[in-house]
Structure formats: structure tokens, C-alpha cells
N, C-alpha and C positions, 0 to 999 in steps of 0.2 A: 707091757700093756700100752705104754706111751710110744708114739712114733713122732716123726717130724711135725705132723699136723696137730697133734694133741699134747706135745711135751709141755707147753706153757700152762697146762691145767695145774701144774705143781705150784703155781703162784696163787692158788685159791685154797681156802680152808675147807677142802673136801676130802672125803675118803672114798676114792673112786674104786668101784668093784669091777665094772665092765664098761667098754666103749664100743659102739658100733656105728657104722656109717649110715646115715639116713639122708633123705632129700634135704638139701640146704645146709648140711652140717654133720655133726656127730652127736649121737645120743649118749649121754653120760649117765650111767646107773651108779649112783653113789649111796653111801650110808645115809646121807642127808636128804635123799630124794632123787627125782629125775631132773636133768638139766640138758640144755641144748647148747653146744659149742659150735660157733660158726665164725667164718672169716667176715670182716667188715672193712669197708673203705671210708666209713664215717669219721668225722672229727669228734674229739672228746666232747666239745661243746654241744654238738648236735645230739649226741647220745644223752647228755645231761638233761637237755630240754625234753627230749623224747621220753626219758625215764620219768621226769617230773610230770608230764602230761598223763602218762599211764597211771602213775600213783594217784594223781588228783582225781581221775575218773573213779577209782575205787573208793577213795576217801569220801567223795561227794555223793556216793550212793548208786553206782552203776548197777550193782546186783539188786538193789531195792527196786529200781525202775524196771529191771528185767523181770523180777518176780511179779510186779504189778501188771506187767504186760502179758503174763501167762507163762513165762519161762520158768523152768525148774532148776534147782540148785543155784550156784553162784555164776556170775559172768565176770570174767577177769580179762585184763590186758597183759601185754608183754611185761615181764619183770626182769630187770637186769640184775646181775650179781656182781658186786665189786670185788676186785682182787685184794691181795694183802696190803697193797699200797693205797687202797681206797678209790681206785680208778675203775672206770667201766671198760676201757680199752686195755688190752694186753698185747704188746708187740714182741714178736720172736726175733731171733738173730738174723732172719732173712728179710726183715723189713715188713713182714705181714702182720696185720692187726686182727685181733679176735675179740669177740664178746661172748659172755656166758649168760644164758637166760634160764630162769626156772621153767620147767616143762611139766606136762601132765600126761598121764596114760589115757588115751582116747582115740578117737577116729575123726577123720575129716568129714565135713558136711557132704552127704551123698546127694549128688545133683538129681538123681531120679527118685529120691525119697521125699514125698510131699511134706511130711512133718519136719524133716530137716530143713527144707527150703523155707517153710513158714517161720521156723525158729531163726533162720538166717535173716529174713526180712525184719523180724522183730528186733534182732540183735543190732541191725543197722540203725533202726529207729531209736533204740535205747542209747546207743553210742552217740548218735547225733544230738540227742537231747542233753546228755551229760556234758558233751564237748561244748555246747552253747553256754553251759553254766561254768565250765572250766575257763573259758576264754577270758572273762573279766579278771579272774584270779591271776592270770599270766600276762595281762595286757602290756606291761612294761617290757617283758622279754620278747613278746611277739612284735611289738612296735620296733624294738631295736633290731631284730633280725630281718624284718620285712621292709625297712625303710629304703626307698628308692629302688626297690627290686620288683615292683609290680609287673614290669615288662620283661622279666627274666625269660630267656629263650629256653623252655623246657625241652624242646626238640633236640637241641645240641647236647643236653645233659639229661636224658630221659630217666636216669636212675638217680633218685635223690641222694643215694649214698655217695655219689661222686661229686655232689655240689659243694661249693665253698661254704665254710661254716656260716658266714654272714647271710647266706641264703637259705638257712635250714627250714624256715617256715615262710618262704616267699609266696606271694600270691601267684597262682597259676597264670600262664600266659592267656590273654583274652581269647575266647573261642573264635571271634571274628578274624583275628590275625592267624591263629593256628590253622583254621579250616581254609582260609584263603590261600595260605602257603601250600597246604596239602592238595588242594584242588589243582593248583598249578603243577604240582609234582605228578598228579594223575595224568594231566594232559601232556606233560613233558615225556612221560614213559610211553604214551601212545604214539607220540611223534617219533620217538627213538625206534619203536618196534616197526612203525610204518616203513622206515628206511631199510630195514633188514630184509634181505632177499628170501632166504630159506627159513620160514617161520615154523617153530615147533608148535606143539598143541597148546602149550601155555600161552604163547604169543598170539596164536590165532584167537584164543578166547579173549585176550586183552583187546584185540582190534574190534571184536564183535561187541563186547560188553561195556567198554569204557564210556562211550557217549551216554549210555543210560545212567551209569553211576556218577559221571561228571555232572549230569543234570540234577541228580539228587543232592550233590554237594552244593550246587548253586542255590537250589531251593532252600536248603537248610540255612545257608548264609542269609538269604533274603528274609526268611521268617525270623531269624535271630535278630535282625536289625529292627524288627517291628515289635519285639517283646518289650514290655514296660520295664521300669527300673527293678532289678532283681534284689533279693534280700542281701543284707550285709554279709560280707564274707565271714565264714566260720572255719574252725579247725576241721579238716577232713582227714579221713584215714588214708585215702589215696590209692589203696590197693585192696579194696574190700571185695573179696569173691570167695567162693566156697572152699578153695584150697586153704584159706587163712582163717577158717572157722573150725575149731576143734571141740567136739562134744565128748566130755569125759564122764567118768562114773559119778563124780561128786561135784564137778565144776566144769564150766565151759569157757573157752578162751577165744579171744579175738587177737590174732598174732600178726607178726611181720609189720611193724609200724614205721618202717624206715621211710615211708613216703608221706608222712604227715605234712600237710601244707595248709595254707589258707585258700579257700575257694568256695564253690557252690556245693553244699553237702548232697544235693540231689544227684551229683555226678558219681558219688560213692554208690548210691543205690542203682544208678544206671549201669555201672560196671557189674554189680552183682546180678541184676536182672538180665542184662544182655548175655552174660555167660550161661545163665539158666536157660534162657530162650533158645540159644544155639543148640543146647543139648536136648531141649524139650520140643524141638521142631516148631518154635514160635507159636506155642499153645496160648491162644488169646485168653482162655478161661483161667489158666494158671497165672498168666501175667496179671490179670485183674485181681485175682486172689492175693498174690504177693504184694501188689500195690496197696490193697486194702489193709493187709497186715501192717505194712509200714505206716500208713496214714493214721491208723488208730492210735499209735503211740507218738508219732511225729507229724503234725499237720503239714500239708503241702500247699503252698500258695498257688494261685493261678499262673503266676509268672514262672514258678519252678516247674509246674506241670508242662508248660509250653517249652521250657528249656529241655525237659526230659524228652519231649517229642523230637526236638531238633537234634539232640544227642543221638537218638536212635535213627533219625533220618539220614544224618551224615554217614556215608558208607565207609566207616572206619575200618571194618574188616577187609574190604576190598583194597583200601589204601595200604593196609599192612601187607597184603600179598604182593602188591606192586612194589612196595618198598623192599621186600625181601628179594624180589626179582632184580631190582637195581643193584643190590649188593652181592648178588650171586654170580656164579660162573654162567655166562650166557650160552655157552656151548652145550651145557647139559643142565636140565632142570630136574631136581629130585621128583620121583613119582608121587611122593606124599604131598608135595606142594601142588602138583597138578590135581590131585584128588581133593585137596582143601579148596582150591578155587572152584572146581566143578561142584562140590557140595554146596558151596556158598551160592552159586548161581542156581542150583536146583532148589534151594530153599527160598529163593526170592519171592515166589508167589505167596508162600505162607507169611514171609516177612512183610510183604505188601499189605496183606489182610490185617496183620498185627498193627502196622502203622496207621491204617485207616481207622481202626478202633481206638488207638491211642490219640489220634488227631481229634476225634469226636469228644473224647474226655477232656482234652487240653484246651480246645478252642471253641467248642460249642456247648459245653455243659454250663 
């Protein structure tokens, strides 16, 4: 049953019946229940703090807030399982490190299921509410880990699992600096493509569309500079989207907490909403409904609404496509990336209507 990837499960007090590969790791069916076994590059200290935050959310009433908001059954967070040595990390003979988490039988949030999305928006709001209560409980640990790291360059280390332990809950890089750098990268790619003689379809689209998206990036920067003082930074999930919401038979889970950080919680909701809108064709009615579901449980200040608009205005998806191009083989561009860029451009009219509606809500209401 055990192979090189799962041999270290013997270090846990489990009676494993079956193991199968799933996205992100291995599903372990044991006499004691379901577990997820996955490789990790985190430090032990990072996982200890992550585990503490997850347990605090449940102890302080995450499920109660969820039920009051209209959710059914319990709402839980990642739960780590300690090995026989009492540690969260288990290292094998090849230098690889693994973690074991409790798991549940369920399904991912379905992005085309309205009720699933409503529950997702409510889950984000309930999580943010409880994390605001958790933060004072962990103030000393948070201050220790975040000291002198507010300007940490998250672009150089985009995955929190690769960050040094002292940065485990650092404040995200200010959007002003992040977007300014990305805007320069967009312009730099256009300059590079301009000098190429035989331009492929992807490069032709870059030449045509970049001025438009670069102007959006600058507008987002200009608006951001005029927003009033934002709320105090709070603990954020950092990777809140429909893939990380599991709806089970008797409990629901918010999983994959490896990107916990200090920042603007509205950015969590932005990520969830943006991914929904990309799949829903930038449906303004759906966006409004999801925002209302979130605000009923977690009030949103005017400044946070304005930040939400700026987050949507900055052409992050376009920047990602150009960033992939920079790191790819310029002689051949995969067809799927050409299709992604074309779909992004084709959806721009709907996205523009969505932005106009969001602008009215953020700046004129």
C-alpha cells in the first residue's frame, strides 16, 4: 500500500485501509476517518501558528456565526494531525516534508451553482468576522512574526509556503508598490514584443491591447492614492476561492490555509468574486447578490468598497498572461494560452459594464 510518497504515514497513529492520489496530495482512508497527506515546504513554526489560528476560529464560534448567517451544519477550517513525535511536519529520507490533515467526504463549491456561491460569500464573511476576534488572542505571535516585514516583496516569493518562518504572517506588499511594478512589467513586455520581427498571434494581441490595459493599471493607481485611510490590517485567508470550499454531508470546510497573512480582508472576497465573475461572464446581478450576502454578515466600509473597485480595475488577469509569456518559450506559444488571452479580451465589454456598476456602488452611493 505504501510507496515512496506515502511511506512516512507509518509515523502516525492511523490504521490506513486505502490510499489514492487526489489533487494536491493523497487521500488516506483510515479506520479513524479520512485524511489528506500532502507535501509541504513550510517551516514547523509556520504550521504551528497556522494550526493555532484554525483551532481558535472553531473554538470562538465559527460554526455559530455560520449558522446565524443561514448556513447549515458546521463550518470548519484545516485541522492538522500530529505525528507520533508530536510534530506537524514529517520528513522522509529524501529531505521532503509532509503534513497530514483531517479531511471530509464532500464536493467543491460549484461555480455555476447559485446556492453554492451564496454559501461561499457567507463563508468568507463569517471567516473574516471570526478572524477579527482571533487576532487579539494571538497579538503577541502576530507582532513577533510581522515586525519589520511590512514591505516584504511577495512577488519574489508568491507562495507563502516558501517564505522564511519569521515572515509567516507578514503584511502584504502595499498595492501601490505592487501595481506600479506590474504596470512597468506590462509596458516592458510591449516594448520587447515591438522589437520582434515575426510576431505570432499572441504577440499581435499584446501590441493591440496593451495600451488599453496599461491605462486601466494607471487609473487604478491614481484612484488608490485618493482612497482614505483603510481599516486596520486583519488576518486574511489569502487564497479564498471556490476550489478551497468543500461542502460535505454533515460539515463544510474552508481549506488550504497556507497563505494566511495580515492585510485587507476585502481582498479575500475580491479573489472569490473575481473567479466567480470570470466563470459567470461578469454577471452584474450575480455580483451584486454575492456582495449583499457578504455584507449582511460582515459590514464593508466605504474605503473597502473603493479598494474592491480598484482591485477589479487593475488588469491582473492580463498581467498574468503577459507574465506567463515572459517566462515561456517565445518561439512557440501554447494554444490554450492564446485562447485564454482571446477570451479575456472578448469578455472585456461585460467586464467594463461590471466595473461601471461597481464604481457607482463604491464612489457614488
